[in-house]
PyMOL commands that place a pseudoatom at each C-alpha (Angstrom):
pseudoatom trace, name=CA, resn=MET, resi=1, chain=A, elem=C, hetatm=0, pos=[-0.431, 0.244, -0.293]
pseudoatom trace, name=CA, resn=SER, resi=2, chain=A, elem=C, hetatm=0, pos=[1.134, 3.517, -1.226]
pseudoatom trace, name=CA, resn=GLN, resi=3, chain=A, elem=C, hetatm=0, pos=[1.751, 6.074, 2.028]
pseudoatom trace, name=CA, resn=LYS, resi=4, chain=A, elem=C, hetatm=0, pos=[-1.193, 9.006, 1.827]
pseudoatom trace, name=CA, resn=ASN, resi=5, chain=A, elem=C, hetatm=0, pos=[0.153, 12.421, 2.925]
pseudoatom trace, name=CA, resn=VAL, resi=6, chain=A, elem=C, hetatm=0, pos=[-1.555, 12.963, 6.063]
pseudoatom trace, name=CA, resn=LEU, resi=7, chain=A, elem=C, hetatm=0, pos=[-3.867, 15.533, 5.078]
pseudoatom trace, name=CA, resn=ILE, resi=8, chain=A, elem=C, hetatm=0, pos=[-5.763, 15.977, 1.807]
pseudoatom trace, name=CA, resn=LYS, resi=9, chain=A, elem=C, hetatm=0, pos=[-8.332, 18.462, 0.756]
pseudoatom trace, name=CA, resn=GLU, resi=10, chain=A, elem=C, hetatm=0, pos=[-10.863, 15.277, 0.983]
pseudoatom trace, name=CA, resn=SER, resi=11, chain=A, elem=C, hetatm=0, pos=[-10.649, 15.492, 4.599]
pseudoatom trace, name=CA, resn=ILE, resi=12, chain=A, elem=C, hetatm=0, pos=[-11.484, 18.868, 5.471]
pseudoatom trace, name=CA, resn=GLN, resi=13, chain=A, elem=C, hetatm=0, pos=[-15.589, 19.446, 5.799]
pseudoatom trace, name=CA, resn=THR, resi=14, chain=A, elem=C, hetatm=0, pos=[-16.485, 23.616, 6.670]
pseudoatom trace, name=CA, resn=LYS, resi=15, chain=A, elem=C, hetatm=0, pos=[-19.986, 24.786, 8.402]
pseudoatom trace, name=CA, resn=LYS, resi=16, chain=A, elem=C, hetatm=0, pos=[-20.719, 21.407, 10.029]
pseudoatom trace, name=CA, resn=SER, resi=17, chain=A, elem=C, hetatm=0, pos=[-22.938, 20.962, 13.226]
pseudoatom trace, name=CA, resn=PHE, resi=18, chain=A, elem=C, hetatm=0, pos=[-23.270, 18.355, 15.861]
pseudoatom trace, name=CA, resn=THR, resi=19, chain=A, elem=C, hetatm=0, pos=[-25.570, 17.900, 18.803]
pseudoatom trace, name=CA, resn=ASP, resi=20, chain=A, elem=C, hetatm=0, pos=[-22.776, 16.361, 20.898]
pseudoatom trace, name=CA, resn=ASN, resi=21, chain=A, elem=C, hetatm=0, pos=[-18.807, 15.175, 20.856]
pseudoatom trace, name=CA, resn=LYS, resi=22, chain=A, elem=C, hetatm=0, pos=[-19.680, 11.688, 20.476]
pseudoatom trace, name=CA, resn=GLN, resi=23, chain=A, elem=C, hetatm=0, pos=[-21.634, 12.388, 16.787]
pseudoatom trace, name=CA, resn=ALA, resi=24, chain=A, elem=C, hetatm=0, pos=[-18.747, 14.874, 15.962]
pseudoatom trace, name=CA, resn=THR, resi=25, chain=A, elem=C, hetatm=0, pos=[-16.362, 11.922, 16.730]
pseudoatom trace, name=CA, resn=VAL, resi=26, chain=A, elem=C, hetatm=0, pos=[-17.950, 9.589, 14.392]
pseudoatom trace, name=CA, resn=ALA, resi=27, chain=A, elem=C, hetatm=0, pos=[-17.946, 12.076, 11.865]
pseudoatom trace, name=CA, resn=ALA, resi=28, chain=A, elem=C, hetatm=0, pos=[-14.363, 12.672, 12.214]
pseudoatom trace, name=CA, resn=GLY, resi=29, chain=A, elem=C, hetatm=0, pos=[-13.762, 9.028, 11.918]
pseudoatom trace, name=CA, resn=ASN, resi=30, chain=A, elem=C, hetatm=0, pos=[-16.116, 8.634, 8.787]
pseudoatom trace, name=CA, resn=ILE, resi=31, chain=A, elem=C, hetatm=0, pos=[-14.196, 10.819, 6.932]
pseudoatom trace, name=CA, resn=LEU, resi=32, chain=A, elem=C, hetatm=0, pos=[-10.777, 8.711, 8.113]
pseudoatom trace, name=CA, resn=PHE, resi=33, chain=A, elem=C, hetatm=0, pos=[-12.283, 5.695, 7.049]
pseudoatom trace, name=CA, resn=GLU, resi=34, chain=A, elem=C, hetatm=0, pos=[-13.686, 6.773, 3.217]
pseudoatom trace, name=CA, resn=ASN, resi=35, chain=A, elem=C, hetatm=0, pos=[-10.253, 8.439, 2.747]
pseudoatom trace, name=CA, resn=GLY, resi=36, chain=A, elem=C, hetatm=0, pos=[-8.648, 5.122, 3.484]
pseudoatom trace, name=CA, resn=TYR, resi=37, chain=A, elem=C, hetatm=0, pos=[-6.729, 5.855, 6.570]
pseudoatom trace, name=CA, resn=VAL, resi=38, chain=A, elem=C, hetatm=0, pos=[-8.630, 3.418, 8.458]
pseudoatom trace, name=CA, resn=GLU, resi=39, chain=A, elem=C, hetatm=0, pos=[-10.595, 0.569, 9.057]
pseudoatom trace, name=CA, resn=GLN, resi=40, chain=A, elem=C, hetatm=0, pos=[-13.922, 0.854, 10.021]
pseudoatom trace, name=CA, resn=GLU, resi=41, chain=A, elem=C, hetatm=0, pos=[-13.441, -0.580, 13.650]
pseudoatom trace, name=CA, resn=TYR, resi=42, chain=A, elem=C, hetatm=0, pos=[-11.034, 2.145, 14.126]
pseudoatom trace, name=CA, resn=ILE, resi=43, chain=A, elem=C, hetatm=0, pos=[-14.155, 4.298, 14.789]
pseudoatom trace, name=CA, resn=ASP, resi=44, chain=A, elem=C, hetatm=0, pos=[-15.187, 2.147, 17.858]
pseudoatom trace, name=CA, resn=SER, resi=45, chain=A, elem=C, hetatm=0, pos=[-11.905, 2.801, 19.322]
pseudoatom trace, name=CA, resn=MET, resi=46, chain=A, elem=C, hetatm=0, pos=[-12.039, 6.341, 18.641]
pseudoatom trace, name=CA, resn=LEU, resi=47, chain=A, elem=C, hetatm=0, pos=[-15.326, 6.434, 20.649]
pseudoatom trace, name=CA, resn=GLU, resi=48, chain=A, elem=C, hetatm=0, pos=[-14.316, 4.213, 23.746]
pseudoatom trace, name=CA, resn=LYS, resi=49, chain=A, elem=C, hetatm=0, pos=[-11.257, 7.379, 24.081]
pseudoatom trace, name=CA, resn=LEU, resi=50, chain=A, elem=C, hetatm=0, pos=[-13.983, 9.636, 24.125]
pseudoatom trace, name=CA, resn=GLU, resi=51, chain=A, elem=C, hetatm=0, pos=[-15.571, 7.355, 26.799]
pseudoatom trace, name=CA, resn=THR, resi=52, chain=A, elem=C, hetatm=0, pos=[-12.975, 6.274, 28.548]
pseudoatom trace, name=CA, resn=GLN, resi=53, chain=A, elem=C, hetatm=0, pos=[-9.971, 9.187, 28.628]
pseudoatom trace, name=CA, resn=SER, resi=54, chain=A, elem=C, hetatm=0, pos=[-12.172, 12.049, 27.059]
pseudoatom trace, name=CA, resn=PHE, resi=55, chain=A, elem=C, hetatm=0, pos=[-9.494, 14.648, 28.635]
pseudoatom trace, name=CA, resn=ALA, resi=56, chain=A, elem=C, hetatm=0, pos=[-7.185, 13.339, 25.979]
pseudoatom trace, name=CA, resn=THR, resi=57, chain=A, elem=C, hetatm=0, pos=[-9.421, 14.499, 22.878]
pseudoatom trace, name=CA, resn=TYR, resi=58, chain=A, elem=C, hetatm=0, pos=[-9.632, 18.177, 23.799]
pseudoatom trace, name=CA, resn=ILE, resi=59, chain=A, elem=C, hetatm=0, pos=[-6.599, 20.653, 23.297]
pseudoatom trace, name=CA, resn=GLY, resi=60, chain=A, elem=C, hetatm=0, pos=[-7.753, 23.672, 23.703]
pseudoatom trace, name=CA, resn=ASN, resi=61, chain=A, elem=C, hetatm=0, pos=[-8.319, 26.970, 21.419]
pseudoatom trace, name=CA, resn=GLY, resi=62, chain=A, elem=C, hetatm=0, pos=[-11.484, 25.475, 20.135]
pseudoatom trace, name=CA, resn=VAL, resi=63, chain=A, elem=C, hetatm=0, pos=[-9.990, 22.264, 19.024]
pseudoatom trace, name=CA, resn=ALA, resi=64, chain=A, elem=C, hetatm=0, pos=[-10.665, 19.139, 19.715]
pseudoatom trace, name=CA, resn=ILE, resi=65, chain=A, elem=C, hetatm=0, pos=[-8.675, 15.745, 18.555]
pseudoatom trace, name=CA, resn=PRO, resi=66, chain=A, elem=C, hetatm=0, pos=[-10.797, 12.368, 18.525]
pseudoatom trace, name=CA, resn=HIS, resi=67, chain=A, elem=C, hetatm=0, pos=[-8.566, 9.905, 17.978]
pseudoatom trace, name=CA, resn=GLY, resi=68, chain=A, elem=C, hetatm=0, pos=[-8.557, 6.090, 19.065]
pseudoatom trace, name=CA, resn=MET, resi=69, chain=A, elem=C, hetatm=0, pos=[-7.149, 4.169, 22.153]
pseudoatom trace, name=CA, resn=ALA, resi=70, chain=A, elem=C, hetatm=0, pos=[-3.350, 2.544, 21.828]
pseudoatom trace, name=CA, resn=GLU, resi=71, chain=A, elem=C, hetatm=0, pos=[-4.272, -0.886, 21.155]
pseudoatom trace, name=CA, resn=GLY, resi=72, chain=A, elem=C, hetatm=0, pos=[-6.877, 0.858, 17.758]
pseudoatom trace, name=CA, resn=SER, resi=73, chain=A, elem=C, hetatm=0, pos=[-4.175, 1.465, 16.067]
pseudoatom trace, name=CA, resn=LYS, resi=74, chain=A, elem=C, hetatm=0, pos=[-3.965, -2.209, 14.784]
pseudoatom trace, name=CA, resn=TYR, resi=75, chain=A, elem=C, hetatm=0, pos=[-6.960, -0.666, 12.530]
pseudoatom trace, name=CA, resn=VAL, resi=76, chain=A, elem=C, hetatm=0, pos=[-4.754, 2.545, 11.001]
pseudoatom trace, name=CA, resn=LYS, resi=77, chain=A, elem=C, hetatm=0, pos=[-3.754, 1.420, 7.497]
pseudoatom trace, name=CA, resn=ASN, resi=78, chain=A, elem=C, hetatm=0, pos=[-1.797, 5.281, 7.061]
pseudoatom trace, name=CA, resn=THR, resi=79, chain=A, elem=C, hetatm=0, pos=[-1.095, 8.004, 9.265]
pseudoatom trace, name=CA, resn=GLY, resi=80, chain=A, elem=C, hetatm=0, pos=[-3.659, 10.655, 8.478]
pseudoatom trace, name=CA, resn=ILE, resi=81, chain=A, elem=C, hetatm=0, pos=[-5.851, 13.017, 9.969]
pseudoatom trace, name=CA, resn=SER, resi=82, chain=A, elem=C, hetatm=0, pos=[-9.337, 14.713, 9.132]
pseudoatom trace, name=CA, resn=ILE, resi=83, chain=A, elem=C, hetatm=0, pos=[-10.780, 18.243, 10.332]
pseudoatom trace, name=CA, resn=ILE, resi=84, chain=A, elem=C, hetatm=0, pos=[-14.138, 19.495, 10.311]
pseudoatom trace, name=CA, resn=GLN, resi=85, chain=A, elem=C, hetatm=0, pos=[-14.584, 22.957, 11.245]
pseudoatom trace, name=CA, resn=VAL, resi=86, chain=A, elem=C, hetatm=0, pos=[-17.861, 23.580, 13.486]
pseudoatom trace, name=CA, resn=PRO, resi=87, chain=A, elem=C, hetatm=0, pos=[-18.643, 27.136, 13.399]
pseudoatom trace, name=CA, resn=ASP, resi=88, chain=A, elem=C, hetatm=0, pos=[-21.529, 27.154, 16.225]
pseudoatom trace, name=CA, resn=GLY, resi=89, chain=A, elem=C, hetatm=0, pos=[-18.980, 24.788, 18.373]
pseudoatom trace, name=CA, resn=VAL, resi=90, chain=A, elem=C, hetatm=0, pos=[-20.141, 21.860, 20.314]
pseudoatom trace, name=CA, resn=GLU, resi=91, chain=A, elem=C, hetatm=0, pos=[-19.412, 20.806, 23.665]
pseudoatom trace, name=CA, resn=TRP, resi=92, chain=A, elem=C, hetatm=0, pos=[-16.925, 19.011, 24.268]
pseudoatom trace, name=CA, resn=ASN, resi=93, chain=A, elem=C, hetatm=0, pos=[-15.401, 18.508, 28.135]
pseudoatom trace, name=CA, resn=GLU, resi=94, chain=A, elem=C, hetatm=0, pos=[-17.379, 21.608, 29.183]
pseudoatom trace, name=CA, resn=GLU, resi=95, chain=A, elem=C, hetatm=0, pos=[-15.795, 24.113, 26.366]
pseudoatom trace, name=CA, resn=ARG, resi=96, chain=A, elem=C, hetatm=0, pos=[-16.164, 24.395, 22.752]
pseudoatom trace, name=CA, resn=ALA, resi=97, chain=A, elem=C, hetatm=0, pos=[-14.926, 22.847, 20.200]
pseudoatom trace, name=CA, resn=TYR, resi=98, chain=A, elem=C, hetatm=0, pos=[-15.026, 24.708, 16.311]
pseudoatom trace, name=CA, resn=ILE, resi=99, chain=A, elem=C, hetatm=0, pos=[-12.426, 22.521, 15.121]
pseudoatom trace, name=CA, resn=VAL, resi=100, chain=A, elem=C, hetatm=0, pos=[-12.700, 18.779, 15.490]
pseudoatom trace, name=CA, resn=VAL, resi=101, chain=A, elem=C, hetatm=0, pos=[-9.363, 17.049, 13.886]
pseudoatom trace, name=CA, resn=GLY, resi=102, chain=A, elem=C, hetatm=0, pos=[-10.023, 12.977, 13.565]
pseudoatom trace, name=CA, resn=ILE, resi=103, chain=A, elem=C, hetatm=0, pos=[-6.321, 11.466, 14.203]
pseudoatom trace, name=CA, resn=ALA, resi=104, chain=A, elem=C, hetatm=0, pos=[-5.053, 8.010, 12.968]
pseudoatom trace, name=CA, resn=ALA, resi=105, chain=A, elem=C, hetatm=0, pos=[-1.391, 7.402, 13.728]
pseudoatom trace, name=CA, resn=ASN, resi=106, chain=A, elem=C, hetatm=0, pos=[0.222, 4.292, 14.575]
pseudoatom trace, name=CA, resn=SER, resi=107, chain=A, elem=C, hetatm=0, pos=[2.038, 4.824, 17.881]
pseudoatom trace, name=CA, resn=ASP, resi=108, chain=A, elem=C, hetatm=0, pos=[5.395, 5.957, 16.403]
pseudoatom trace, name=CA, resn=ASP, resi=109, chain=A, elem=C, hetatm=0, pos=[3.426, 8.560, 14.529]
pseudoatom trace, name=CA, resn=HIS, resi=110, chain=A, elem=C, hetatm=0, pos=[1.165, 9.721, 16.710]
pseudoatom trace, name=CA, resn=MET, resi=111, chain=A, elem=C, hetatm=0, pos=[3.300, 12.245, 18.907]
pseudoatom trace, name=CA, resn=ASN, resi=112, chain=A, elem=C, hetatm=0, pos=[4.528, 13.716, 15.243]
pseudoatom trace, name=CA, resn=VAL, resi=113, chain=A, elem=C, hetatm=0, pos=[0.871, 14.440, 14.088]
pseudoatom trace, name=CA, resn=LEU, resi=114, chain=A, elem=C, hetatm=0, pos=[0.194, 15.950, 17.724]
pseudoatom trace, name=CA, resn=ALA, resi=115, chain=A, elem=C, hetatm=0, pos=[3.039, 18.289, 18.173]
pseudoatom trace, name=CA, resn=SER, resi=116, chain=A, elem=C, hetatm=0, pos=[2.788, 19.235, 14.320]
pseudoatom trace, name=CA, resn=LEU, resi=117, chain=A, elem=C, hetatm=0, pos=[-0.880, 19.754, 14.975]
pseudoatom trace, name=CA, resn=ALA, resi=118, chain=A, elem=C, hetatm=0, pos=[-0.070, 22.212, 18.124]
pseudoatom trace, name=CA, resn=ASP, resi=119, chain=A, elem=C, hetatm=0, pos=[2.385, 24.188, 16.500]
pseudoatom trace, name=CA, resn=ALA, resi=120, chain=A, elem=C, hetatm=0, pos=[-0.719, 24.741, 13.759]
pseudoatom trace, name=CA, resn=ILE, resi=121, chain=A, elem=C, hetatm=0, pos=[-3.113, 26.121, 16.434]
pseudoatom trace, name=CA, resn=GLU, resi=122, chain=A, elem=C, hetatm=0, pos=[-1.186, 26.975, 19.678]
pseudoatom trace, name=CA, resn=ASP, resi=123, chain=A, elem=C, hetatm=0, pos=[-2.112, 30.897, 18.817]
pseudoatom trace, name=CA, resn=PRO, resi=124, chain=A, elem=C, hetatm=0, pos=[-5.229, 31.453, 19.545]
pseudoatom trace, name=CA, resn=GLY, resi=125, chain=A, elem=C, hetatm=0, pos=[-5.993, 33.785, 16.599]
pseudoatom trace, name=CA, resn=GLU, resi=126, chain=A, elem=C, hetatm=0, pos=[-4.159, 31.213, 14.509]
pseudoatom trace, name=CA, resn=ALA, resi=127, chain=A, elem=C, hetatm=0, pos=[-6.698, 28.392, 15.828]
pseudoatom trace, name=CA, resn=LYS, resi=128, chain=A, elem=C, hetatm=0, pos=[-9.532, 30.802, 15.334]
pseudoatom trace, name=CA, resn=LYS, resi=129, chain=A, elem=C, hetatm=0, pos=[-8.838, 31.555, 12.158]
pseudoatom trace, name=CA, resn=LEU, resi=130, chain=A, elem=C, hetatm=0, pos=[-10.010, 28.453, 11.118]
pseudoatom trace, name=CA, resn=TRP, resi=131, chain=A, elem=C, hetatm=0, pos=[-13.318, 28.706, 13.293]
pseudoatom trace, name=CA, resn=SER, resi=132, chain=A, elem=C, hetatm=0, pos=[-14.048, 30.936, 10.625]
pseudoatom trace, name=CA, resn=GLU, resi=133, chain=A, elem=C, hetatm=0, pos=[-12.419, 30.145, 7.293]
pseudoatom trace, name=CA, resn=THR, resi=134, chain=A, elem=C, hetatm=0, pos=[-15.236, 28.148, 4.624]
pseudoatom trace, name=CA, resn=SER, resi=135, chain=A, elem=C, hetatm=0, pos=[-12.338, 27.376, 2.178]
pseudoatom trace, name=CA, resn=VAL, resi=136, chain=A, elem=C, hetatm=0, pos=[-11.217, 24.248, 1.975]
pseudoatom trace, name=CA, resn=ASP, resi=137, chain=A, elem=C, hetatm=0, pos=[-7.854, 25.130, 0.161]
pseudoatom trace, name=CA, resn=LYS, resi=138, chain=A, elem=C, hetatm=0, pos=[-7.200, 27.624, 2.842]
pseudoatom trace, name=CA, resn=ILE, resi=139, chain=A, elem=C, hetatm=0, pos=[-7.613, 25.318, 5.789]
pseudoatom trace, name=CA, resn=PHE, resi=140, chain=A, elem=C, hetatm=0, pos=[-5.347, 22.840, 3.849]
pseudoatom trace, name=CA, resn=ASP, resi=141, chain=A, elem=C, hetatm=0, pos=[-2.769, 25.529, 3.434]
pseudoatom trace, name=CA, resn=LEU, resi=142, chain=A, elem=C, hetatm=0, pos=[-3.103, 26.779, 7.035]
pseudoatom trace, name=CA, resn=LEU, resi=143, chain=A, elem=C, hetatm=0, pos=[-2.640, 22.949, 8.672]
pseudoatom trace, name=CA, resn=SER, resi=144, chain=A, elem=C, hetatm=0, pos=[-0.293, 21.303, 6.251]
pseudoatom trace, name=CA, resn=GLU, resi=145, chain=A, elem=C, hetatm=0, pos=[2.136, 24.224, 6.634]
pseudoatom trace, name=CA, resn=ASN, resi=146, chain=A, elem=C, hetatm=0, pos=[3.118, 22.235, 10.248]
pseudoatom trace, name=CA, resn=LEU, resi=147, chain=A, elem=C, hetatm=0, pos=[2.448, 18.528, 8.634]
for i in range(1, 147): cmd.bond("trace and resi %d" % i, "trace and resi %d" % (i + 1))
show_as sticks, trace
zoom trace
């Protein structure tokens, strides 16, 4: 199997809304599945992480990072991320997430992806640009600089 880019434009969605973080997690996982990054079972691993270690799925500045349990990495075909912009936000650990970044990574790549993502959104102003940007191309350009 050939290596895919970590972020592709087909993995970015804008102007979405969700009733809760579980629905947002499933949507992020479905994008990863549909674009060939993970097997369907990985989504169950993402939901398990949300239920048992929810604290690890929100990183601040309006950004949530649903991802699977360590054991779920066996369902990852290629390291990749999905990006969902939620203009009205979705409640996440008593915060609001405006950007939901689904992460699929094997154990070796996991920390590199998180570090790159943190660089992209550590400045609150930069993170807020993503909250309102409706152009998939511009979101792709903003994030792919760091990935």
